[in-house]
C-alpha positions in Angstrom: 124.4 104.0 68.8 120.7 103.7 69.3 118.4 106.6 68.4 116.5 109.0 70.7 113.1 107.6 71.6 109.9 109.1 70.2 106.6 109.7 71.9 103.9 107.6 70.3 100.3 108.4 71.1 98.0 105.3 71.0 94.3 105.0 71.6 94.7 104.3 75.4 98.3 105.4 76.3 101.3 107.4 75.1 104.5 105.3 75.0 108.2 106.2 74.6 109.5 104.1 71.7 112.8 103.3 70.2 112.4 102.8 66.4 115.6 102.0 64.5 116.8 100.4 61.3 114.9 99.1 58.3 114.0 95.6 57.1 112.0 92.9 58.8 110.5 94.2 62.0 111.5 92.9 65.5 109.5 94.0 68.5 111.5 93.9 71.8 109.6 93.9 75.1 111.3 94.5 78.5 109.9 93.6 81.9 110.1 94.8 85.6 111.8 97.1 86.4 113.4 98.0 83.1 112.9 100.1 80.0 113.6 99.6 76.3 117.4 100.3 76.7 117.6 96.9 78.4 118.0 95.7 74.8 120.7 98.1 73.8 123.2 95.4 72.7 120.5 93.5 70.8 119.1 96.7 69.1 122.6 97.7 67.8 123.3 94.2 66.5 119.8 93.7 64.9 120.0 97.1 63.1 123.5 96.2 61.9 122.1 92.9 60.6 119.4 94.5 58.5 116.4 94.5 60.9 114.0 97.2 62.0 113.8 97.3 65.8 110.8 98.7 67.7 111.4 98.7 71.4 108.8 100.5 73.6 108.9 101.4 77.3 105.8 99.5 78.4 103.1 101.3 80.2 104.2 102.2 83.7 107.9 102.0 82.9 110.7 104.3 81.6 109.3 107.5 80.0 106.0 106.0 79.0 102.7 107.1 80.7 102.0 105.7 84.2 98.3 105.3 84.8 97.3 105.5 88.5 94.7 102.8 88.6 95.7 99.2 89.0 93.3 97.9 86.4 95.1 99.8 83.7 98.0 97.3 84.0 95.9 94.2 83.2 97.9 92.3 80.5 95.2 92.7 77.8 95.8 96.5 77.9 99.4 96.0 77.0 98.5 93.4 74.3 96.3 96.1 72.7 99.1 98.7 73.1 101.5 96.5 71.1 99.0 95.8 68.4 98.2 99.5 68.1 101.9 100.3 68.2 102.6 98.0 65.3 99.8 99.6 63.3 100.9 103.1 64.1 104.4 102.3 63.0 103.2 100.8 59.7 104.2 97.2 60.6 101.8 94.4 59.6 103.8 91.5 61.1 106.8 91.2 63.4 109.1 88.8 65.2 108.9 89.3 69.0 111.6 88.9 71.6 110.8 89.5 75.3 112.0 89.3 78.8 110.4 89.0 82.3 106.9 90.7 82.3 107.6 91.4 78.6 107.7 87.6 78.1 104.3 87.2 79.7 103.1 89.9 77.4 104.8 88.3 74.4 103.1 84.9 75.0 99.7 86.7 75.3 100.4 88.7 72.1 101.5 85.6 70.1 98.5 83.6 71.3 96.1 86.4 70.4 97.4 87.6 67.1 98.8 86.1 63.9 100.8 89.2 63.5 103.6 87.6 65.5 105.8 85.6 63.0 108.1 84.0 65.6 108.7 84.5 69.3 111.8 84.5 71.6 110.9 84.2 75.3 113.6 85.1 77.8 113.3 83.9 81.4 109.5 83.4 81.5 107.9 80.3 79.9 104.4 79.7 78.5 101.7 80.5 81.1 100.5 76.9 81.2 104.1 75.6 81.8 104.6 78.2 84.5 101.4 77.1 86.2 102.4 73.5 86.0 106.0 74.0 87.3 105.2 73.0 90.8 106.1 74.0 94.3 109.7 75.1 93.7 108.4 77.7 91.2 105.8 78.9 93.6 108.4 79.2 96.3 110.6 81.3 94.0 107.6 83.5 93.2 107.0 84.5 96.8 107.6 88.1 96.0 104.5 88.2 93.8 102.3 87.7 96.9 104.4 90.3 98.9 103.9 92.8 96.2 100.1 92.6 96.6 100.2 94.8 99.8 100.1 98.5 98.8 102.7 100.5 100.5 104.6 97.6 102.1 106.9 96.7 99.1 107.3 100.4 98.2 108.7 101.1 101.7 110.9 98.1 102.1 112.4 97.9 98.6 113.5 101.6 98.6 114.8 101.6 102.2 118.5 102.1 102.9 119.4 103.0 99.3 117.5 100.1 97.9 119.5 97.6 100.0 117.0 94.6 99.8 116.5 95.3 96.1 120.2 95.1 95.5 120.8 92.0 97.6 117.9 90.1 96.2 117.9 90.9 92.5 121.5 91.9 92.0 123.7 90.1 94.5 127.3 91.3 94.2 126.6 93.6 91.3 126.7 97.4 91.0 126.7 98.2 87.3 124.8 100.4 84.9 121.8 98.1 84.9 121.4 98.4 88.7 121.9 102.1 88.6 119.4 102.6 85.7 116.7 100.5 87.5 117.1 102.3 90.8 117.1 105.7 89.1 113.9 104.8 87.2 112.2 103.4 90.2 113.1 106.4 92.3 111.0 108.8 90.2 107.6 109.8 91.5 105.0 107.1 90.9 107.4 104.7 89.1 107.7 102.0 91.8 103.9 101.9 92.3 103.4 101.6 88.5 105.9 98.7 88.2 104.3 96.9 91.2 100.9 97.4 89.7 101.8 94.9 86.9 101.8 92.2 89.7 98.8 93.6 91.5 96.7 93.6 88.3 97.8 90.2 86.9 98.5 87.9 89.9 95.5 86.7 91.9 96.5 85.4 95.3 93.4 83.2 95.4 94.7 81.2 92.4 98.5 81.4 93.2 98.7 77.7 94.1 96.1 76.5 91.6 97.7 74.3 88.9 94.5 73.7 87.0 95.3 74.2 83.3 94.2 77.5 81.8 92.9 75.9 78.6 94.9 78.2 76.3 95.2 77.2 72.7 98.6 75.9 71.4 101.0 78.4 69.8 101.8 77.6 66.2 104.7 80.0 65.4 108.3 79.0 66.0 109.4 79.7 69.6 112.8 80.1 71.2 113.1 79.9 75.0 116.2 81.0 77.0 116.8 80.8 80.7 119.9 81.7 82.8 120.9 78.8 85.0 121.3 81.1 88.0 117.9 82.9 87.6 116.8 83.8 91.1 113.1 83.8 90.2 112.5 81.0 87.7 113.0 77.3 87.5 113.9 75.4 84.3 110.7 73.4 84.2 108.6 76.4 83.5 110.6 77.1 80.4 111.3 73.6 79.1 107.7 72.6 79.7 106.6 75.3 77.3 107.3 72.8 74.4 104.1 71.0 75.4 102.1 74.1 74.5 103.7 75.0 71.2 102.7 73.2 68.0 105.3 75.0 66.0 109.1 74.4 66.4 110.4 74.9 69.9 114.0 75.5 70.8 115.4 75.7 74.3 118.7 77.3 75.0 120.0 77.3 78.6 122.5 80.0 79.5 125.3 78.6 81.8 126.2 81.2 84.4 123.4 83.5 83.3 121.3 85.3 85.8 117.9 86.8 85.3 119.1 89.8 83.3 120.1 87.9 80.2 119.8 90.8 77.6 122.5 92.7 79.5 124.7 90.3 81.5 124.6 87.6 78.9 124.3 90.0 75.9 126.7 88.1 73.5 124.9 84.8 74.0 121.4 86.4 73.7 122.4 88.4 70.6 124.0 85.5 68.8 121.1 83.1 69.6 118.4 85.6 68.7 120.0 86.4 65.3 120.3 82.7 64.5 116.7 82.2 65.5 115.5 85.1 63.3 117.4 83.7 60.3 115.9 80.3 60.5 
């Protein structure tokens, strides 16, 4: 069982946070359109293995605050949220595991702060590797441009009981994950808040620009995992991450895995993550 979340007031936001266990800290970051309970299986296993797990609903998601202005979702705000959250929880340094937009946040957090001891990125690779992954990755990221039009994606995604959302992101599935996502997105302001992550951080003018960003190399140990059936991401954007990591880099593909690895490939993710943390 995982504990009830607590409301944590930070300098710029109030977040809903799961904080469980004791021992070395592990920060778990979800993405679109999820909440901290995406990590339920990993939270239970990590706590049982002697770790303290801190898993927030990121700003705009779950039961955390949902600012109305798009600029509030720029990635640096969430980096500051996580640093402030660690401080508020009395944690100096932590391992980080992340998925989807949480992975983009995790890369930014690890690049900015030496408070990250090691980093496990699920689905989304290093931003330089993503940028260099070529036309196939751009094609799979078509929705990032579509999401830029306010009102359009909101109307189409939710139409006919979220029919497109179901067909596109969860083909053939109707499980608790789908129901939780749709229930969350159906709440007032929630879909707009989730889409604002794309509107704040994806610039259509640079969408096809593969010029390197010039980011410094990451020096902590990194684990990358990608489902072989991920609808949105190609393998090159994850395997290419090794070129931007000076520390140890391990890539673990997940045969038969889709985008939602923490839930639908939970045993593999949990086992791999525990092994990575023990290295």
